[in-house]
PyMOL CGO cylinders between C-alpha atoms (Angstrom):
from pymol import cmd
from pymol.cgo import CYLINDER

trace = [
    CYLINDER, -3.89, 157.25, 12.19, -6.48, 160.00, 12.48, 0.3, 1, 1, 1, 1, 1, 1,
    CYLINDER, -6.48, 160.00, 12.48, -8.77, 159.24, 9.54, 0.3, 1, 1, 1, 1, 1, 1,
    CYLINDER, -8.77, 159.24, 9.54, -10.77, 156.12, 10.38, 0.3, 1, 1, 1, 1, 1, 1,
    CYLINDER, -10.77, 156.12, 10.38, -13.28, 156.70, 7.57, 0.3, 1, 1, 1, 1, 1, 1,
    CYLINDER, -13.28, 156.70, 7.57, -12.48, 153.59, 5.57, 0.3, 1, 1, 1, 1, 1, 1,
    CYLINDER, -12.48, 153.59, 5.57, -10.32, 151.04, 7.34, 0.3, 1, 1, 1, 1, 1, 1,
    CYLINDER, -10.32, 151.04, 7.34, -10.76, 148.44, 4.59, 0.3, 1, 1, 1, 1, 1, 1,
    CYLINDER, -10.76, 148.44, 4.59, -8.93, 150.75, 2.17, 0.3, 1, 1, 1, 1, 1, 1,
    CYLINDER, -8.93, 150.75, 2.17, -6.15, 151.32, 4.69, 0.3, 1, 1, 1, 1, 1, 1,
    CYLINDER, -6.15, 151.32, 4.69, -5.59, 147.75, 5.81, 0.3, 1, 1, 1, 1, 1, 1,
    CYLINDER, -5.59, 147.75, 5.81, -6.97, 145.53, 3.04, 0.3, 1, 1, 1, 1, 1, 1,
    CYLINDER, -6.97, 145.53, 3.04, -7.38, 143.00, 5.81, 0.3, 1, 1, 1, 1, 1, 1,
    CYLINDER, -7.38, 143.00, 5.81, -10.29, 141.19, 7.37, 0.3, 1, 1, 1, 1, 1, 1,
    CYLINDER, -10.29, 141.19, 7.37, -11.31, 141.77, 10.97, 0.3, 1, 1, 1, 1, 1, 1,
    CYLINDER, -11.31, 141.77, 10.97, -12.36, 138.33, 12.24, 0.3, 1, 1, 1, 1, 1, 1,
    CYLINDER, -12.36, 138.33, 12.24, -14.35, 137.81, 15.42, 0.3, 1, 1, 1, 1, 1, 1,
    CYLINDER, -14.35, 137.81, 15.42, -14.31, 134.39, 17.07, 0.3, 1, 1, 1, 1, 1, 1,
    CYLINDER, -14.31, 134.39, 17.07, -15.65, 133.22, 20.40, 0.3, 1, 1, 1, 1, 1, 1,
    CYLINDER, -15.65, 133.22, 20.40, -18.28, 131.18, 22.17, 0.3, 1, 1, 1, 1, 1, 1,
    CYLINDER, -18.28, 131.18, 22.17, -21.97, 131.67, 21.50, 0.3, 1, 1, 1, 1, 1, 1,
    CYLINDER, -21.97, 131.67, 21.50, -23.32, 134.86, 23.11, 0.3, 1, 1, 1, 1, 1, 1,
    CYLINDER, -23.32, 134.86, 23.11, -19.84, 136.37, 23.45, 0.3, 1, 1, 1, 1, 1, 1,
    CYLINDER, -19.84, 136.37, 23.45, -20.94, 139.33, 21.31, 0.3, 1, 1, 1, 1, 1, 1,
    CYLINDER, -20.94, 139.33, 21.31, -19.54, 138.41, 17.89, 0.3, 1, 1, 1, 1, 1, 1,
    CYLINDER, -19.54, 138.41, 17.89, -22.55, 139.28, 15.73, 0.3, 1, 1, 1, 1, 1, 1,
    CYLINDER, -22.55, 139.28, 15.73, -23.56, 142.48, 17.49, 0.3, 1, 1, 1, 1, 1, 1,
    CYLINDER, -23.56, 142.48, 17.49, -19.97, 143.74, 17.73, 0.3, 1, 1, 1, 1, 1, 1,
    CYLINDER, -19.97, 143.74, 17.73, -19.38, 142.87, 14.05, 0.3, 1, 1, 1, 1, 1, 1,
    CYLINDER, -19.38, 142.87, 14.05, -22.40, 144.93, 12.98, 0.3, 1, 1, 1, 1, 1, 1,
    CYLINDER, -22.40, 144.93, 12.98, -21.36, 147.97, 15.01, 0.3, 1, 1, 1, 1, 1, 1,
    CYLINDER, -21.36, 147.97, 15.01, -17.70, 147.64, 14.00, 0.3, 1, 1, 1, 1, 1, 1,
    CYLINDER, -17.70, 147.64, 14.00, -18.59, 147.37, 10.31, 0.3, 1, 1, 1, 1, 1, 1,
    CYLINDER, -18.59, 147.37, 10.31, -20.70, 150.52, 10.60, 0.3, 1, 1, 1, 1, 1, 1,
    CYLINDER, -20.70, 150.52, 10.60, -17.98, 152.45, 12.41, 0.3, 1, 1, 1, 1, 1, 1,
    CYLINDER, -17.98, 152.45, 12.41, -15.23, 151.38, 10.00, 0.3, 1, 1, 1, 1, 1, 1,
    CYLINDER, -15.23, 151.38, 10.00, -17.41, 151.60, 6.88, 0.3, 1, 1, 1, 1, 1, 1,
    CYLINDER, -17.41, 151.60, 6.88, -16.52, 148.01, 6.03, 0.3, 1, 1, 1, 1, 1, 1,
    CYLINDER, -16.52, 148.01, 6.03, -18.80, 145.28, 4.70, 0.3, 1, 1, 1, 1, 1, 1,
    CYLINDER, -18.80, 145.28, 4.70, -19.81, 142.49, 7.08, 0.3, 1, 1, 1, 1, 1, 1,
    CYLINDER, -19.81, 142.49, 7.08, -19.83, 138.73, 6.56, 0.3, 1, 1, 1, 1, 1, 1,
    CYLINDER, -19.83, 138.73, 6.56, -21.63, 136.68, 9.22, 0.3, 1, 1, 1, 1, 1, 1,
    CYLINDER, -21.63, 136.68, 9.22, -20.65, 133.05, 8.60, 0.3, 1, 1, 1, 1, 1, 1,
    CYLINDER, -20.65, 133.05, 8.60, -23.82, 131.62, 10.15, 0.3, 1, 1, 1, 1, 1, 1,
    CYLINDER, -23.82, 131.62, 10.15, -26.08, 133.99, 8.18, 0.3, 1, 1, 1, 1, 1, 1,
    CYLINDER, -26.08, 133.99, 8.18, -24.23, 133.18, 4.96, 0.3, 1, 1, 1, 1, 1, 1,
    CYLINDER, -24.23, 133.18, 4.96, -24.65, 129.44, 5.60, 0.3, 1, 1, 1, 1, 1, 1,
    CYLINDER, -24.65, 129.44, 5.60, -28.35, 129.90, 6.40, 0.3, 1, 1, 1, 1, 1, 1,
    CYLINDER, -28.35, 129.90, 6.40, -28.85, 131.89, 3.20, 0.3, 1, 1, 1, 1, 1, 1,
    CYLINDER, -28.85, 131.89, 3.20, -26.99, 129.31, 1.10, 0.3, 1, 1, 1, 1, 1, 1,
    CYLINDER, -26.99, 129.31, 1.10, -28.88, 126.38, 2.64, 0.3, 1, 1, 1, 1, 1, 1,
    CYLINDER, -28.88, 126.38, 2.64, -32.26, 128.09, 2.85, 0.3, 1, 1, 1, 1, 1, 1,
    CYLINDER, -32.26, 128.09, 2.85, -32.73, 127.08, 6.50, 0.3, 1, 1, 1, 1, 1, 1,
    CYLINDER, -32.73, 127.08, 6.50, -31.74, 128.05, 10.02, 0.3, 1, 1, 1, 1, 1, 1,
    CYLINDER, -31.74, 128.05, 10.02, -28.61, 126.61, 11.69, 0.3, 1, 1, 1, 1, 1, 1,
    CYLINDER, -28.61, 126.61, 11.69, -30.75, 124.75, 14.24, 0.3, 1, 1, 1, 1, 1, 1,
    CYLINDER, -30.75, 124.75, 14.24, -32.59, 123.04, 11.37, 0.3, 1, 1, 1, 1, 1, 1,
    CYLINDER, -32.59, 123.04, 11.37, -29.34, 122.11, 9.62, 0.3, 1, 1, 1, 1, 1, 1,
    CYLINDER, -29.34, 122.11, 9.62, -28.19, 120.49, 12.89, 0.3, 1, 1, 1, 1, 1, 1,
    CYLINDER, -28.19, 120.49, 12.89, -31.52, 118.73, 13.35, 0.3, 1, 1, 1, 1, 1, 1,
    CYLINDER, -31.52, 118.73, 13.35, -31.86, 117.42, 9.79, 0.3, 1, 1, 1, 1, 1, 1,
    CYLINDER, -31.86, 117.42, 9.79, -28.25, 116.82, 8.72, 0.3, 1, 1, 1, 1, 1, 1,
    CYLINDER, -28.25, 116.82, 8.72, -26.25, 116.78, 11.96, 0.3, 1, 1, 1, 1, 1, 1,
    CYLINDER, -26.25, 116.78, 11.96, -23.21, 118.61, 13.26, 0.3, 1, 1, 1, 1, 1, 1,
    CYLINDER, -23.21, 118.61, 13.26, -20.62, 117.02, 10.91, 0.3, 1, 1, 1, 1, 1, 1,
    CYLINDER, -20.62, 117.02, 10.91, -22.53, 118.32, 7.87, 0.3, 1, 1, 1, 1, 1, 1,
    CYLINDER, -22.53, 118.32, 7.87, -22.74, 121.79, 9.41, 0.3, 1, 1, 1, 1, 1, 1,
    CYLINDER, -22.74, 121.79, 9.41, -18.99, 121.78, 10.16, 0.3, 1, 1, 1, 1, 1, 1,
    CYLINDER, -18.99, 121.78, 10.16, -18.37, 120.90, 6.49, 0.3, 1, 1, 1, 1, 1, 1,
    CYLINDER, -18.37, 120.90, 6.49, -20.46, 123.92, 5.43, 0.3, 1, 1, 1, 1, 1, 1,
    CYLINDER, -20.46, 123.92, 5.43, -18.57, 126.07, 7.91, 0.3, 1, 1, 1, 1, 1, 1,
    CYLINDER, -18.57, 126.07, 7.91, -15.22, 124.98, 6.44, 0.3, 1, 1, 1, 1, 1, 1,
    CYLINDER, -15.22, 124.98, 6.44, -16.44, 125.77, 2.91, 0.3, 1, 1, 1, 1, 1, 1,
    CYLINDER, -16.44, 125.77, 2.91, -17.51, 129.23, 4.08, 0.3, 1, 1, 1, 1, 1, 1,
    CYLINDER, -17.51, 129.23, 4.08, -14.13, 129.83, 5.78, 0.3, 1, 1, 1, 1, 1, 1,
    CYLINDER, -14.13, 129.83, 5.78, -12.46, 129.06, 2.44, 0.3, 1, 1, 1, 1, 1, 1,
    CYLINDER, -12.46, 129.06, 2.44, -14.77, 131.49, 0.61, 0.3, 1, 1, 1, 1, 1, 1,
    CYLINDER, -14.77, 131.49, 0.61, -14.10, 134.24, 3.14, 0.3, 1, 1, 1, 1, 1, 1,
    CYLINDER, -14.10, 134.24, 3.14, -10.34, 133.70, 2.82, 0.3, 1, 1, 1, 1, 1, 1,
    CYLINDER, -10.34, 133.70, 2.82, -10.58, 134.95, -0.77, 0.3, 1, 1, 1, 1, 1, 1,
    CYLINDER, -10.58, 134.95, -0.77, -12.01, 138.37, 0.15, 0.3, 1, 1, 1, 1, 1, 1,
    CYLINDER, -12.01, 138.37, 0.15, -10.36, 141.33, 1.85, 0.3, 1, 1, 1, 1, 1, 1,
    CYLINDER, -10.36, 141.33, 1.85, -11.49, 144.31, 3.89, 0.3, 1, 1, 1, 1, 1, 1,
    CYLINDER, -11.49, 144.31, 3.89, -14.47, 142.65, 5.59, 0.3, 1, 1, 1, 1, 1, 1,
    CYLINDER, -14.47, 142.65, 5.59, -15.61, 142.35, 9.21, 0.3, 1, 1, 1, 1, 1, 1,
    CYLINDER, -15.61, 142.35, 9.21, -16.26, 138.62, 9.74, 0.3, 1, 1, 1, 1, 1, 1,
    CYLINDER, -16.26, 138.62, 9.74, -18.43, 137.18, 12.50, 0.3, 1, 1, 1, 1, 1, 1,
    CYLINDER, -18.43, 137.18, 12.50, -17.93, 133.43, 12.86, 0.3, 1, 1, 1, 1, 1, 1,
    CYLINDER, -17.93, 133.43, 12.86, -19.91, 130.66, 14.48, 0.3, 1, 1, 1, 1, 1, 1,
    CYLINDER, -19.91, 130.66, 14.48, -18.69, 129.56, 17.90, 0.3, 1, 1, 1, 1, 1, 1,
    CYLINDER, -18.69, 129.56, 17.90, -17.42, 126.19, 16.68, 0.3, 1, 1, 1, 1, 1, 1,
    CYLINDER, -17.42, 126.19, 16.68, -15.48, 127.27, 13.61, 0.3, 1, 1, 1, 1, 1, 1,
    CYLINDER, -15.48, 127.27, 13.61, -12.20, 126.94, 15.54, 0.3, 1, 1, 1, 1, 1, 1,
    CYLINDER, -12.20, 126.94, 15.54, -12.72, 123.20, 16.14, 0.3, 1, 1, 1, 1, 1, 1,
    CYLINDER, -12.72, 123.20, 16.14, -11.21, 122.50, 12.72, 0.3, 1, 1, 1, 1, 1, 1,
    CYLINDER, -11.21, 122.50, 12.72, -7.44, 123.07, 12.54, 0.3, 1, 1, 1, 1, 1, 1,
    CYLINDER, -7.44, 123.07, 12.54, -7.64, 124.08, 8.87, 0.3, 1, 1, 1, 1, 1, 1,
    CYLINDER, -7.64, 124.08, 8.87, -10.26, 126.74, 9.73, 0.3, 1, 1, 1, 1, 1, 1,
    CYLINDER, -10.26, 126.74, 9.73, -7.97, 128.14, 12.43, 0.3, 1, 1, 1, 1, 1, 1,
    CYLINDER, -7.97, 128.14, 12.43, -5.10, 128.33, 9.92, 0.3, 1, 1, 1, 1, 1, 1,
    CYLINDER, -5.10, 128.33, 9.92, -7.31, 130.00, 7.29, 0.3, 1, 1, 1, 1, 1, 1,
    CYLINDER, -7.31, 130.00, 7.29, -8.71, 132.57, 9.72, 0.3, 1, 1, 1, 1, 1, 1,
    CYLINDER, -8.71, 132.57, 9.72, -5.28, 133.56, 11.06, 0.3, 1, 1, 1, 1, 1, 1,
    CYLINDER, -5.28, 133.56, 11.06, -3.91, 133.86, 7.54, 0.3, 1, 1, 1, 1, 1, 1,
    CYLINDER, -3.91, 133.86, 7.54, -6.72, 135.97, 6.06, 0.3, 1, 1, 1, 1, 1, 1,
    CYLINDER, -6.72, 135.97, 6.06, -7.21, 138.53, 8.80, 0.3, 1, 1, 1, 1, 1, 1,
    CYLINDER, -7.21, 138.53, 8.80, -6.65, 139.85, 12.29, 0.3, 1, 1, 1, 1, 1, 1,
    CYLINDER, -6.65, 139.85, 12.29, -8.48, 137.48, 14.65, 0.3, 1, 1, 1, 1, 1, 1,
    CYLINDER, -8.48, 137.48, 14.65, -10.10, 138.76, 17.84, 0.3, 1, 1, 1, 1, 1, 1,
    CYLINDER, -10.10, 138.76, 17.84, -11.31, 136.24, 20.40, 0.3, 1, 1, 1, 1, 1, 1,
    CYLINDER, -11.31, 136.24, 20.40, -14.30, 137.79, 22.15, 0.3, 1, 1, 1, 1, 1, 1,
    CYLINDER, -14.30, 137.79, 22.15, -14.24, 135.99, 25.47, 0.3, 1, 1, 1, 1, 1, 1,
    CYLINDER, -14.24, 135.99, 25.47, -16.97, 135.93, 28.13, 0.3, 1, 1, 1, 1, 1, 1,
    CYLINDER, -16.97, 135.93, 28.13, -17.44, 134.11, 31.43, 0.3, 1, 1, 1, 1, 1, 1,
    CYLINDER, -17.44, 134.11, 31.43, -19.88, 131.17, 31.65, 0.3, 1, 1, 1, 1, 1, 1,
    CYLINDER, -19.88, 131.17, 31.65, -22.19, 133.22, 33.89, 0.3, 1, 1, 1, 1, 1, 1,
    CYLINDER, -22.19, 133.22, 33.89, -22.31, 136.11, 31.41, 0.3, 1, 1, 1, 1, 1, 1,
    CYLINDER, -22.31, 136.11, 31.41, -22.88, 133.70, 28.51, 0.3, 1, 1, 1, 1, 1, 1,
    CYLINDER, -22.88, 133.70, 28.51, -25.73, 132.04, 30.42, 0.3, 1, 1, 1, 1, 1, 1,
    CYLINDER, -25.73, 132.04, 30.42, -27.32, 135.41, 31.18, 0.3, 1, 1, 1, 1, 1, 1,
    CYLINDER, -27.32, 135.41, 31.18, -27.02, 136.55, 27.55, 0.3, 1, 1, 1, 1, 1, 1,
    CYLINDER, -27.02, 136.55, 27.55, -28.47, 133.30, 26.20, 0.3, 1, 1, 1, 1, 1, 1,
    CYLINDER, -28.47, 133.30, 26.20, -31.40, 133.42, 28.61, 0.3, 1, 1, 1, 1, 1, 1,
    CYLINDER, -31.40, 133.42, 28.61, -32.19, 137.03, 27.68, 0.3, 1, 1, 1, 1, 1, 1,
    CYLINDER, -32.19, 137.03, 27.68, -31.84, 136.51, 23.91, 0.3, 1, 1, 1, 1, 1, 1,
    CYLINDER, -31.84, 136.51, 23.91, -34.93, 136.50, 21.73, 0.3, 1, 1, 1, 1, 1, 1,
    CYLINDER, -34.93, 136.50, 21.73, -33.53, 133.61, 19.71, 0.3, 1, 1, 1, 1, 1, 1,
    CYLINDER, -33.53, 133.61, 19.71, -32.00, 131.23, 22.22, 0.3, 1, 1, 1, 1, 1, 1,
    CYLINDER, -32.00, 131.23, 22.22, -32.18, 128.11, 20.06, 0.3, 1, 1, 1, 1, 1, 1,
    CYLINDER, -32.18, 128.11, 20.06, -28.74, 126.62, 20.69, 0.3, 1, 1, 1, 1, 1, 1,
    CYLINDER, -28.74, 126.62, 20.69, -28.54, 123.04, 19.37, 0.3, 1, 1, 1, 1, 1, 1,
    CYLINDER, -28.54, 123.04, 19.37, -25.29, 122.24, 21.17, 0.3, 1, 1, 1, 1, 1, 1,
    CYLINDER, -25.29, 122.24, 21.17, -26.68, 123.16, 24.60, 0.3, 1, 1, 1, 1, 1, 1,
    CYLINDER, -26.68, 123.16, 24.60, -29.30, 120.43, 24.73, 0.3, 1, 1, 1, 1, 1, 1,
    CYLINDER, -29.30, 120.43, 24.73, -27.21, 118.00, 26.80, 0.3, 1, 1, 1, 1, 1, 1,
    CYLINDER, -27.21, 118.00, 26.80, -27.87, 116.35, 30.13, 0.3, 1, 1, 1, 1, 1, 1,
    CYLINDER, -27.87, 116.35, 30.13, -25.72, 118.71, 32.22, 0.3, 1, 1, 1, 1, 1, 1,
    CYLINDER, -25.72, 118.71, 32.22, -28.17, 121.61, 32.21, 0.3, 1, 1, 1, 1, 1, 1,
    CYLINDER, -28.17, 121.61, 32.21, -27.57, 124.86, 30.39, 0.3, 1, 1, 1, 1, 1, 1,
    CYLINDER, -27.57, 124.86, 30.39, -24.78, 126.18, 32.63, 0.3, 1, 1, 1, 1, 1, 1,
    CYLINDER, -24.78, 126.18, 32.63, -23.06, 122.78, 32.75, 0.3, 1, 1, 1, 1, 1, 1,
    CYLINDER, -23.06, 122.78, 32.75, -23.14, 122.46, 28.95, 0.3, 1, 1, 1, 1, 1, 1,
    CYLINDER, -23.14, 122.46, 28.95, -21.77, 126.00, 28.56, 0.3, 1, 1, 1, 1, 1, 1,
    CYLINDER, -21.77, 126.00, 28.56, -18.88, 125.25, 30.96, 0.3, 1, 1, 1, 1, 1, 1,
    CYLINDER, -18.88, 125.25, 30.96, -18.12, 121.92, 29.28, 0.3, 1, 1, 1, 1, 1, 1,
    CYLINDER, -18.12, 121.92, 29.28, -18.08, 123.34, 25.74, 0.3, 1, 1, 1, 1, 1, 1,
    CYLINDER, -18.08, 123.34, 25.74, -16.19, 126.46, 26.77, 0.3, 1, 1, 1, 1, 1, 1,
    CYLINDER, -16.19, 126.46, 26.77, -13.50, 124.42, 28.53, 0.3, 1, 1, 1, 1, 1, 1,
    CYLINDER, -13.50, 124.42, 28.53, -13.11, 122.23, 25.44, 0.3, 1, 1, 1, 1, 1, 1,
    CYLINDER, -13.11, 122.23, 25.44, -13.02, 125.15, 22.97, 0.3, 1, 1, 1, 1, 1, 1,
    CYLINDER, -13.02, 125.15, 22.97, -10.98, 127.74, 24.90, 0.3, 1, 1, 1, 1, 1, 1,
    CYLINDER, -10.98, 127.74, 24.90, -7.58, 126.35, 23.80, 0.3, 1, 1, 1, 1, 1, 1,
    CYLINDER, -7.58, 126.35, 23.80, -8.70, 126.55, 20.15, 0.3, 1, 1, 1, 1, 1, 1,
    CYLINDER, -8.70, 126.55, 20.15, -9.96, 130.13, 20.53, 0.3, 1, 1, 1, 1, 1, 1,
    CYLINDER, -9.96, 130.13, 20.53, -6.68, 131.14, 22.16, 0.3, 1, 1, 1, 1, 1, 1,
    CYLINDER, -6.68, 131.14, 22.16, -4.60, 129.37, 19.50, 0.3, 1, 1, 1, 1, 1, 1,
    CYLINDER, -4.60, 129.37, 19.50, -6.50, 131.07, 16.69, 0.3, 1, 1, 1, 1, 1, 1,
    CYLINDER, -6.50, 131.07, 16.69, -6.61, 134.60, 18.11, 0.3, 1, 1, 1, 1, 1, 1,
    CYLINDER, -6.61, 134.60, 18.11, -4.16, 137.40, 17.51, 0.3, 1, 1, 1, 1, 1, 1,
    CYLINDER, -4.16, 137.40, 17.51, -5.91, 139.35, 20.31, 0.3, 1, 1, 1, 1, 1, 1,
    CYLINDER, -5.91, 139.35, 20.31, -8.21, 138.36, 23.19, 0.3, 1, 1, 1, 1, 1, 1,
    CYLINDER, -8.21, 138.36, 23.19, -10.88, 140.74, 24.52, 0.3, 1, 1, 1, 1, 1, 1,
    CYLINDER, -10.88, 140.74, 24.52, -12.93, 139.79, 27.57, 0.3, 1, 1, 1, 1, 1, 1,
    CYLINDER, -12.93, 139.79, 27.57, -16.41, 141.14, 26.83, 0.3, 1, 1, 1, 1, 1, 1,
    CYLINDER, -16.41, 141.14, 26.83, -17.90, 140.03, 30.16, 0.3, 1, 1, 1, 1, 1, 1,
    CYLINDER, -17.90, 140.03, 30.16, -17.92, 143.51, 31.70, 0.3, 1, 1, 1, 1, 1, 1,
    CYLINDER, -17.92, 143.51, 31.70, -17.80, 145.60, 28.52, 0.3, 1, 1, 1, 1, 1, 1,
    CYLINDER, -17.80, 145.60, 28.52, -20.49, 147.31, 26.49, 0.3, 1, 1, 1, 1, 1, 1,
    CYLINDER, -20.49, 147.31, 26.49, -20.69, 146.74, 22.75, 0.3, 1, 1, 1, 1, 1, 1,
    CYLINDER, -20.69, 146.74, 22.75, -19.28, 150.21, 22.16, 0.3, 1, 1, 1, 1, 1, 1,
    CYLINDER, -19.28, 150.21, 22.16, -16.35, 149.55, 24.51, 0.3, 1, 1, 1, 1, 1, 1,
    CYLINDER, -16.35, 149.55, 24.51, -15.48, 146.36, 22.62, 0.3, 1, 1, 1, 1, 1, 1,
    CYLINDER, -15.48, 146.36, 22.62, -15.67, 148.21, 19.28, 0.3, 1, 1, 1, 1, 1, 1,
    CYLINDER, -15.67, 148.21, 19.28, -13.43, 151.00, 20.60, 0.3, 1, 1, 1, 1, 1, 1,
    CYLINDER, -13.43, 151.00, 20.60, -10.92, 148.43, 21.90, 0.3, 1, 1, 1, 1, 1, 1,
    CYLINDER, -10.92, 148.43, 21.90, -10.71, 146.74, 18.48, 0.3, 1, 1, 1, 1, 1, 1,
    CYLINDER, -10.71, 146.74, 18.48, -10.30, 150.10, 16.73, 0.3, 1, 1, 1, 1, 1, 1,
    CYLINDER, -10.30, 150.10, 16.73, -7.61, 151.07, 19.24, 0.3, 1, 1, 1, 1, 1, 1,
    CYLINDER, -7.61, 151.07, 19.24, -5.70, 147.88, 18.47, 0.3, 1, 1, 1, 1, 1, 1,
    CYLINDER, -5.70, 147.88, 18.47, -5.93, 148.62, 14.74, 0.3, 1, 1, 1, 1, 1, 1,
    CYLINDER, -5.93, 148.62, 14.74, -4.59, 152.13, 15.29, 0.3, 1, 1, 1, 1, 1, 1,
    CYLINDER, -4.59, 152.13, 15.29, -1.49, 150.59, 16.82, 0.3, 1, 1, 1, 1, 1, 1,
    CYLINDER, -1.49, 150.59, 16.82, -0.82, 147.99, 14.12, 0.3, 1, 1, 1, 1, 1, 1,
]
cmd.load_cgo(trace, "trace")
């Protein structure tokens, strides 16, 4: 497949990125959407726009169960569109129905990263407000705990796993495009 000018026309499929916070989902989705000339849907941004507040404020005011409900509603909305690069929140895979929806409506890539890399990325991020990392175990301990709990769900949901720990954004994008070329 030599002409990569408009992948959404070719595949009529969604490219869905899942993974832990700071695994590269949002930044890879933006670059991938540009390269493939596909629209982008960032689940967290869509929820923030719908609710008129940041995710951290939704967690603070309404709690995690309410946020997970919003996330499920957004997964259902995204399942009705085609030809979009989708960046999900790190916890979307906790719900079995979300995992089923994501696998059914697109090709799911689990962007994986080691706890040390995640910690480094979170610490260097401008916006490092992470409501789920406020526990008693310290930042690295909370990352390890959540990652251990979520990893089986990420693996179960993914069609492909890409370890982003030692890769640049461009390398991840090229890997995803390479996989699409071989579909």
